[in-house]
C-alpha positions as CSV (number, residue, x, y, z in Angstrom):
1,M,184.9,-33.6,-172.6
2,V,183.0,-35.8,-170.1
3,K,181.6,-33.9,-167.2
4,R,181.4,-35.4,-163.7
5,L,178.4,-35.1,-161.5
6,Y,179.1,-36.0,-157.8
7,V,175.9,-36.6,-155.9
8,D,175.6,-36.4,-152.1
9,M,173.4,-39.0,-150.3
10,D,172.2,-37.8,-146.9
11,G,169.6,-35.0,-147.4
12,T,169.9,-35.3,-151.2
13,L,169.1,-38.8,-152.2
14,A,168.1,-40.2,-148.8
15,R,165.9,-38.6,-146.2
16,F,168.4,-38.5,-143.4
17,Y,167.1,-35.6,-141.4
18,E,163.5,-36.7,-141.2
19,Q,164.6,-39.5,-138.8
20,A,164.2,-38.7,-135.2
21,F,167.6,-38.5,-133.4
22,C,169.4,-39.1,-136.7
23,I,172.7,-37.9,-135.5
24,E,172.6,-40.1,-132.4
25,K,171.5,-43.2,-134.4
26,M,173.6,-42.8,-137.5
27,H,176.3,-45.2,-136.2
28,E,173.8,-48.0,-135.6
29,T,174.0,-50.9,-138.0
30,G,171.4,-50.7,-140.7
31,F,170.4,-47.1,-140.0
32,F,171.4,-45.8,-143.4
33,R,170.1,-48.9,-145.2
34,E,166.6,-48.1,-144.0
35,L,166.4,-44.4,-144.9
36,S,163.5,-43.4,-147.1
37,P,164.5,-41.9,-150.5
38,Y,163.9,-38.6,-152.1
39,S,162.2,-40.4,-154.9
40,N,162.3,-37.6,-157.4
41,A,166.0,-37.1,-156.9
42,V,166.7,-40.9,-157.2
43,G,164.5,-41.0,-160.4
44,A,166.3,-38.0,-161.9
45,I,169.8,-39.4,-161.2
46,K,168.9,-42.8,-162.6
47,Q,167.6,-41.1,-165.7
48,I,170.8,-39.2,-166.1
49,I,172.9,-42.3,-165.6
50,T,171.0,-44.5,-168.1
51,S,170.3,-41.8,-170.8
52,H,173.3,-39.5,-170.7
53,N,176.2,-41.7,-169.6
54,E,178.3,-40.5,-172.5
55,E,177.9,-36.9,-171.6
56,V,177.9,-37.0,-167.8
57,E,179.7,-39.4,-165.5
58,V,177.7,-39.7,-162.3
59,C,179.4,-40.6,-159.0
60,I,178.1,-40.9,-155.5
61,L,180.1,-38.7,-153.0
62,S,179.0,-39.3,-149.4
63,A,180.6,-39.2,-145.9
64,A,180.9,-42.4,-143.9
65,G,182.3,-42.9,-140.4
66,N,183.2,-46.6,-140.7
67,E,183.0,-49.6,-142.9
68,Q,179.5,-50.6,-141.6
69,I,178.1,-47.3,-142.7
70,I,179.7,-47.7,-146.1
71,K,178.2,-51.1,-146.5
72,D,174.7,-49.8,-145.4
73,K,175.0,-47.0,-147.9
74,I,176.0,-49.3,-150.7
75,D,173.0,-51.6,-149.8
76,W,170.8,-48.6,-150.0
77,L,172.1,-47.6,-153.4
78,M,171.6,-51.1,-154.8
79,K,168.1,-51.2,-153.4
80,H,166.9,-47.9,-154.9
81,F,169.1,-47.6,-158.0
82,Q,169.4,-51.2,-159.1
83,I,172.1,-50.2,-161.5
84,P,175.8,-49.9,-160.9
85,V,177.1,-46.4,-159.9
86,T,180.6,-45.3,-159.0
87,C,180.9,-44.4,-155.3
88,Y,183.3,-42.3,-153.2
89,F,183.1,-42.3,-149.4
90,C,185.0,-39.6,-147.5
91,E,185.4,-39.4,-143.7
92,L,182.8,-37.6,-141.7
93,G,183.6,-33.9,-141.6
94,E,186.2,-34.2,-144.4
95,N,186.3,-31.6,-147.1
96,K,184.7,-33.2,-150.1
97,A,186.6,-31.1,-152.6
98,E,190.0,-31.9,-151.1
99,Y,189.0,-35.6,-150.8
100,I,188.2,-35.9,-154.6
101,Q,191.3,-34.0,-155.6
102,R,193.4,-36.4,-153.5
103,V,191.8,-39.7,-154.7
104,T,191.6,-38.6,-158.4
105,G,194.9,-36.8,-158.4
106,E,193.4,-34.0,-160.3
107,D,192.3,-30.5,-159.4
108,L,188.6,-29.7,-159.7
109,S,187.4,-27.7,-162.7
110,E,184.2,-26.1,-163.7
111,H,183.2,-29.4,-165.3
112,D,183.2,-31.1,-161.9
113,F,179.7,-30.7,-160.4
114,L,178.5,-31.4,-156.8
115,L,174.8,-31.9,-156.1
116,D,174.5,-31.4,-152.3
117,D,172.0,-30.1,-149.8
118,Y,174.7,-28.6,-147.5
119,S,175.9,-25.1,-148.4
120,A,179.3,-25.5,-146.7
121,N,180.2,-28.4,-149.0
122,L,179.1,-26.4,-152.0
123,I,181.0,-23.3,-151.1
124,D,184.2,-25.4,-150.4
125,W,183.6,-27.2,-153.8
126,E,183.4,-23.9,-155.7
127,N,186.4,-22.4,-153.8
128,H,188.4,-25.4,-155.2
129,G,187.3,-24.7,-158.8
130,G,184.3,-26.9,-159.1
131,T,180.6,-26.0,-159.7
132,G,178.0,-26.5,-157.0
133,I,174.3,-27.3,-157.4
134,K,172.2,-26.8,-154.3
135,F,169.6,-29.4,-153.6
136,R,166.7,-27.7,-151.8
137,N,164.9,-30.1,-149.5
138,E,162.2,-29.3,-146.9
139,L,164.7,-28.3,-144.3
140,N,167.4,-26.2,-145.9
141,G,164.7,-24.4,-147.8
142,R,163.1,-23.2,-144.6
143,G,166.2,-21.4,-143.2
144,W,168.5,-24.3,-142.2
145,N,171.6,-23.7,-144.3
146,G,169.4,-22.0,-146.7
147,H,171.2,-18.7,-147.5
148,G,174.9,-19.5,-147.5
149,F,175.1,-20.7,-151.1
150,K,174.0,-18.5,-154.0
151,G,174.7,-20.6,-157.0
152,H,172.7,-23.1,-159.1
153,T,169.7,-24.6,-157.3
154,V,167.3,-27.4,-157.9
155,Y,164.3,-28.5,-155.9
156,H,163.2,-31.8,-154.3
157,D,159.6,-31.5,-155.3
158,S,160.3,-31.2,-159.0
159,D,159.2,-34.4,-160.7
160,P,162.1,-36.8,-161.8
161,E,162.0,-35.8,-165.5
162,A,161.9,-32.1,-164.7
163,L,164.6,-32.4,-162.1
164,A,166.9,-34.4,-164.5
165,T,166.3,-31.7,-167.1
166,D,167.3,-28.9,-164.7
167,I,170.4,-30.7,-163.6
168,L,171.5,-31.5,-167.2
169,E,170.9,-28.0,-168.3
170,I,173.2,-26.7,-165.6
171,V,175.8,-29.4,-166.4
172,S,175.6,-29.0,-170.2
173,T,175.3,-25.2,-170.5
174,G,176.5,-23.9,-167.2
175,R,173.4,-21.7,-167.2
176,C,172.4,-20.7,-163.7
177,M,168.9,-21.4,-162.8
178,E,166.9,-18.2,-163.0
179,E,166.5,-16.6,-159.6
180,V,163.0,-15.4,-158.6
181,S,162.8,-11.7,-158.8
182,R,159.9,-9.3,-158.0
183,E,159.2,-9.0,-161.7
184,S,159.3,-12.8,-162.4
185,L,157.1,-13.4,-159.3
186,K,154.5,-10.9,-160.5
187,Y,154.6,-12.4,-164.0
188,E,153.7,-15.8,-162.6
189,I,151.0,-14.3,-160.3
190,E,149.6,-12.4,-163.3
191,K,149.1,-15.7,-165.2
192,I,147.3,-17.2,-162.3
193,M,145.2,-14.1,-161.5
194,Q,144.0,-13.8,-165.1
195,K,141.9,-16.9,-164.5
196,R,140.4,-15.7,-161.2
197,V,136.8,-14.4,-161.6
198,G,136.1,-11.1,-159.8
199,W,139.7,-9.8,-159.9
200,V,140.9,-7.2,-162.4
201,F,144.3,-5.7,-162.9
202,N,144.1,-2.0,-162.1
203,G,147.3,0.0,-162.5
204,N,149.9,-1.8,-160.5
205,E,147.6,-4.0,-158.4
206,W,145.0,-6.8,-158.6
207,E,141.7,-5.4,-157.4
208,C,138.5,-7.1,-156.1
209,E,135.5,-5.2,-154.9
210,L,134.0,-6.7,-151.7
211,F,130.4,-7.8,-151.9
212,A,127.4,-5.9,-150.6
213,N,124.0,-7.4,-150.8
214,Y,121.3,-5.4,-152.6
215,D,119.5,-4.7,-149.4
216,D,122.5,-3.8,-147.3
217,R,122.1,-0.4,-145.7
218,I,123.9,1.8,-143.3
219,S,121.9,1.8,-140.0
220,D,120.3,4.9,-138.5
221,H,122.7,4.7,-135.6
222,S,125.7,4.7,-138.0
223,L,124.2,7.6,-140.0
224,K,124.0,9.6,-136.9
225,E,127.6,8.9,-136.1
226,I,128.6,9.9,-139.7
227,F,126.7,13.1,-139.7
228,S,127.8,14.1,-136.2
229,S,131.2,14.5,-137.7
230,D,132.6,17.8,-138.9
231,D,133.5,16.0,-142.1
232,P,130.8,13.4,-142.8
233,E,132.2,11.9,-145.9
234,T,135.6,11.3,-144.4
235,K,133.9,9.7,-141.4
236,F,131.9,7.5,-143.8
237,Y,135.1,6.2,-145.4
238,E,136.7,5.6,-142.0
239,L,133.7,3.6,-140.8
240,M,133.6,1.6,-144.0
241,G,137.2,0.6,-143.4
242,E,136.3,-0.6,-139.9
243,W,133.1,-2.5,-141.0
244,Y,134.9,-4.3,-143.8
245,D,138.3,-4.8,-142.1
246,D,137.7,-8.5,-141.4
247,E,136.3,-9.3,-144.8
248,D,139.1,-7.3,-146.5
249,Y,141.7,-9.4,-144.6
250,E,139.9,-12.7,-145.2
251,T,139.4,-12.0,-149.0
252,R,143.1,-11.1,-149.5
253,D,144.2,-14.0,-147.4
254,E,142.0,-16.4,-149.4
255,I,143.3,-15.2,-152.8
256,S,146.9,-15.3,-151.4
257,G,146.4,-18.9,-150.4
258,K,145.1,-19.9,-153.8
259,V,148.0,-18.1,-155.5
260,R,150.4,-20.0,-153.3
261,V,148.9,-23.3,-154.3
262,E,149.1,-22.5,-158.0
263,L,152.7,-21.3,-157.6
264,G,153.5,-24.4,-155.6
265,K,152.4,-26.5,-158.5
266,L,155.1,-24.9,-160.6
267,G,157.7,-26.5,-158.3
268,G,161.3,-25.5,-158.4
269,A,161.9,-22.2,-156.7
270,Y,158.1,-22.0,-156.0
271,A,157.9,-25.3,-154.1
272,T,155.7,-25.0,-151.0
273,D,155.3,-27.0,-147.9
274,E,151.9,-28.4,-146.7
275,D,151.0,-25.1,-145.1
276,G,151.5,-23.2,-148.4
277,N,154.8,-21.6,-147.3
278,F,157.5,-21.4,-150.0
279,L,160.4,-23.8,-149.2
280,D,162.8,-21.1,-150.3
281,D,163.1,-18.5,-147.6
282,E,164.1,-15.8,-150.1
283,V,161.0,-16.5,-152.3
284,E,158.8,-16.5,-149.2
285,E,160.2,-13.2,-148.1
286,L,159.8,-11.7,-151.6
287,Y,156.3,-13.0,-151.9
288,Q,155.4,-11.4,-148.5
289,E,156.9,-8.1,-149.6
290,V,154.8,-8.2,-152.8
291,F,151.7,-9.1,-150.9
292,D,152.2,-6.5,-148.2
293,S,152.8,-3.8,-150.8
294,G,149.1,-3.9,-151.7
295,Y,149.5,-6.0,-154.8
296,F,146.2,-7.7,-153.9
297,Y,143.8,-4.9,-153.1
298,C,140.2,-5.1,-152.0
299,S,138.1,-2.0,-152.8
300,L,135.1,-1.5,-150.6
301,P,131.6,-1.3,-152.0
302,F,131.5,2.5,-151.5
303,D,129.2,3.1,-154.5
304,H,126.6,0.7,-153.1
305,Y,126.2,2.7,-150.0
306,L,126.7,6.1,-151.6
307,K,123.6,5.3,-153.7
308,Q,121.6,4.5,-150.5
309,E,118.6,6.7,-150.4
310,V,117.9,8.6,-147.2
311,Y,115.2,11.0,-145.9
312,A,117.1,14.2,-145.4
313,N,116.1,17.4,-143.6
314,I,117.7,20.6,-144.9
315,M,117.4,23.2,-142.1
316,I,117.9,26.9,-142.7
317,D,119.6,29.5,-140.5
318,T,119.6,33.0,-141.9
319,G,120.8,34.4,-138.6
320,D,117.8,33.5,-136.6
321,G,119.7,30.6,-135.1
322,N,121.4,33.1,-132.8
323,R,118.0,33.8,-131.3
324,D,117.0,30.1,-131.1
325,F,114.9,30.6,-134.2
326,T,112.3,32.6,-132.4
327,D,112.5,35.2,-135.2
328,N,110.2,32.8,-137.2
329,C,107.5,33.1,-134.5
330,I,105.7,36.0,-136.3
331,Y,102.0,36.8,-136.5
332,P,99.7,34.8,-136.8
333,F,101.8,32.6,-134.4
334,Y,99.8,32.3,-131.2
335,D,102.3,34.2,-129.1
336,A,102.8,37.1,-131.5
337,K,101.0,40.4,-132.2
338,E,100.0,41.7,-135.6
339,D,102.1,44.9,-135.2
340,D,105.2,43.1,-134.0
341,E,108.3,43.8,-136.0
342,I,109.4,41.1,-138.4
343,R,113.2,40.7,-138.1
344,D,115.3,40.6,-141.3
345,T,117.0,37.5,-139.9
346,A,113.8,35.4,-140.0
347,S,114.2,32.5,-142.4
348,L,110.6,33.1,-143.5
349,V,111.7,36.5,-144.8
350,W,114.4,34.8,-146.9
351,L,111.9,32.2,-148.1
352,A,109.4,34.9,-149.1
353,K,112.1,36.6,-151.2
354,T,112.9,33.3,-153.1
355,Q,109.2,33.3,-154.0
356,G,109.1,36.9,-155.2
357,Y,107.9,38.7,-152.1
358,S,109.5,41.4,-150.0
359,K,109.5,41.5,-146.2
360,E,106.7,44.1,-146.5
361,D,104.7,41.9,-148.8
362,L,105.1,39.1,-146.2
363,R,103.9,41.4,-143.3
364,K,100.9,42.6,-145.2
365,G,100.0,39.1,-146.4
366,L,100.2,37.6,-142.9
367,A,98.2,40.5,-141.4
368,A,95.5,39.8,-143.9
369,Y,95.5,36.0,-143.3
370,I,92.2,34.5,-142.3
371,D,92.3,31.0,-140.8
372,G,90.2,28.5,-142.7
373,D,90.1,25.3,-144.6
374,D,91.7,24.6,-148.0
375,Q,94.4,27.2,-147.8
376,T,96.4,27.5,-151.0
377,G,99.2,29.6,-152.3
378,F,102.4,30.6,-150.7
379,M,101.3,33.4,-148.5
380,N,98.2,31.6,-147.2
381,T,100.1,28.4,-146.4
382,V,102.8,30.4,-144.6
383,G,100.0,31.9,-142.4
384,Q,98.5,28.4,-141.9
385,E,102.0,27.2,-140.9
386,L,102.4,29.9,-138.3
387,I,99.0,29.7,-136.8
388,N,99.5,25.9,-136.3
389,A,103.0,26.1,-135.0
390,T,103.4,24.7,-131.4
391,S,107.0,25.7,-130.5
392,H,108.9,28.9,-130.2
393,M,112.0,27.3,-131.7
394,N,110.8,27.0,-135.3
395,V,113.5,26.0,-137.9
396,L,112.5,26.3,-141.5
397,T,113.0,22.8,-142.8
398,F,112.9,21.2,-146.3
399,L,112.2,17.4,-146.6
400,V,114.2,15.8,-149.4
401,K,114.7,12.2,-150.4
402,T,118.2,11.9,-151.8
403,T,121.3,9.8,-151.8
404,L,124.2,9.7,-149.3
405,R,126.5,10.9,-152.2
406,D,124.3,14.0,-152.7
407,L,124.3,14.7,-148.9
408,F,128.1,14.4,-148.8
409,N,128.4,16.8,-151.7
410,I,126.3,19.3,-149.9
411,A,128.4,18.8,-146.7
412,E,131.5,19.2,-148.8
413,A,130.2,22.5,-150.3
414,M,129.3,23.7,-146.8
415,L,132.8,22.8,-145.5
416,S,134.5,24.4,-148.5
417,F,132.6,27.6,-148.0
418,T,133.6,27.7,-144.3
419,N,137.2,27.2,-145.3
420,G,137.0,30.2,-147.6
421,T,136.1,28.9,-151.1
422,P,135.9,32.1,-153.3
423,K,132.6,31.2,-155.0
424,E,129.7,29.9,-152.9
425,S,127.6,26.9,-154.0
426,C,123.9,26.7,-153.8
427,V,121.5,23.8,-153.3
428,V,118.5,23.8,-155.8
429,L,115.2,22.3,-154.8
430,R,112.0,21.9,-156.9
431,K,109.0,23.8,-155.8
432,D,107.1,20.6,-154.9
433,T,109.4,20.1,-151.9
434,M,107.6,19.6,-148.6
435,C,108.7,22.4,-146.2
436,G,107.6,24.1,-143.0
437,L,108.5,24.8,-139.4
438,F,109.9,22.1,-137.2
439,D,111.5,22.0,-133.7
440,P,114.0,19.0,-133.6
441,W,114.8,19.5,-129.9
442,Y,111.4,19.3,-128.3
443,G,109.6,17.3,-130.9
444,A,107.2,20.0,-132.0
445,G,106.4,21.8,-135.2
446,S,103.6,22.8,-137.6
447,L,101.9,21.3,-140.6
448,L,105.0,21.3,-142.9
449,E,102.6,22.4,-145.7
450,I,104.1,25.7,-147.0
451,E,103.2,25.8,-150.7
452,L,106.1,27.0,-152.9
453,Q,105.4,28.6,-156.2
454,N,109.0,28.7,-157.4
455,D,112.0,26.4,-157.1
456,V,114.3,27.3,-154.2
457,V,118.0,28.2,-154.5
458,I,119.6,27.8,-151.1
459,P,123.1,29.2,-150.6
460,V,125.2,26.8,-148.5
461,S,126.1,29.7,-146.2
462,I,122.5,29.6,-144.8
463,I,122.2,25.9,-144.5
464,R,122.2,25.0,-140.8
465,S,122.4,21.3,-141.5
466,A,121.6,18.8,-144.3
467,K,121.4,15.5,-142.5
468,P,119.2,12.3,-142.5
469,D,116.1,12.6,-140.5
470,G,116.9,12.2,-136.8
471,C,120.5,13.1,-137.1
472,D,120.1,16.7,-136.1
473,G,118.6,17.4,-132.6
474,S,117.0,14.8,-130.4
475,C,113.8,14.2,-132.4
476,S,113.1,13.1,-135.9
477,I,110.2,14.3,-138.1
478,S,109.2,10.7,-138.8
479,E,108.9,10.0,-135.0
480,V,107.1,13.3,-134.2
481,Y,104.6,13.2,-137.0
482,G,104.4,9.4,-137.6
483,M,105.0,10.1,-141.3
484,C,106.0,7.5,-143.8
485,G,108.8,8.0,-146.3
486,S,106.5,9.5,-149.0
487,A,106.7,12.9,-147.2
488,W,110.3,13.1,-148.5
489,K,110.4,13.5,-152.3
490,S,113.3,13.4,-154.8
491,T,113.2,17.1,-155.4
492,L,116.9,17.9,-155.2
493,V,117.8,19.4,-158.6
494,G,121.5,19.7,-157.8
495,I,124.3,21.9,-156.5
496,S,125.0,25.0,-158.6
497,Q,127.5,27.8,-158.4
498,S,124.7,30.5,-158.7
499,T,124.2,32.8,-155.7
500,E,121.4,34.9,-157.2
501,A,119.0,33.9,-154.5
502,A,121.3,34.5,-151.5
């Protein structure tokens, strides 16, 4: 059976709507004759006429208000087709399906196809038994009459051969052109993204890590903001999101633009306009849903900054913080007497125990201390620290070079203990850690030269703070002492679950 393909002109073969004031001018002599063609559509229909005339009878079906318009349209067809083609011209506004049934004397069947850009014509055609094929041009694919018809669809930007193939496949097999679904869209995106360097598929999303230069560092000001928070690690992630917000948007927007270009090259349902928007509103909406769902995800360079080394001060509070750390001002401190009681809450008492000395050993050792040069050993260097202390607010402080990640781990252990974690964690430092007495509020202190003879295990419950230098109090050790970074050593062994030295 020969199948008939009726082809609309205005908006399908001819670019009617791109003319300014087209409705007002359409009755002017010569208007239709001078319209520009949809070259791909003209080429496709010519190919069908010349190569498949035994299978498909092609007829032009267009509306015309008078004889002059009919003449102009025939002139247009002769100019652009240059081959004979059967033409039907109905009245403006007339139902095309009813018109064809009247002039042919036959009812429409599924073998009667209408290629038209106007959804109302296609819906009427199918209501009368025919088969519609939507021609998506630049206008109706952007929302103008774009959603009324849900049947077969072909696209103006497909090249002539591809467009002819699509039309013939519909006419010969009746197979509906595949609609774009979330799955088919992601499939096409996957083929494109596999060629993009720097993007990897991770779970259900395409991921790219944003760039950080090798010498990018978190500033001292930002470190202070981070460690002023009750939850430093959470604050770090929040600030990272703020710092990289623009780059995150720009990177995802850039890859989205490139994906749109590549999809646009596929044509058909993925045809795009000059701005990269899909001509099909439904495809555009679906693409935006996929994009907004996080399908393109930028991970921030957290690891780069978590590896950043910082000079950290671990300050101890064994209960002496309630007395402004004056419990550490024991003899031979300049304002103390030899027979003064040493309080159990003094951090120096706790430190002595970690080195194998009781409080009584500490009292006797300090009473026997003789000031002089080249003091060595734990007890002598504690005496030297006290006799050189210049403040009543002496916090026992350990100087450690470590990473932000380790500091966050310590902060997390401290927070967990505060929240009632059953087993307490401990921070373990090597015995070559620099430590001593420091006042971060008034910018005073001592020599920071207490000599440890054993590694130190510090329960998190007695850590007052573990922050980068200058982030606790108003003064930093580097500023007060004018010290370079070599004073802080990489002596953090790790965080253990042992509480033996508590």
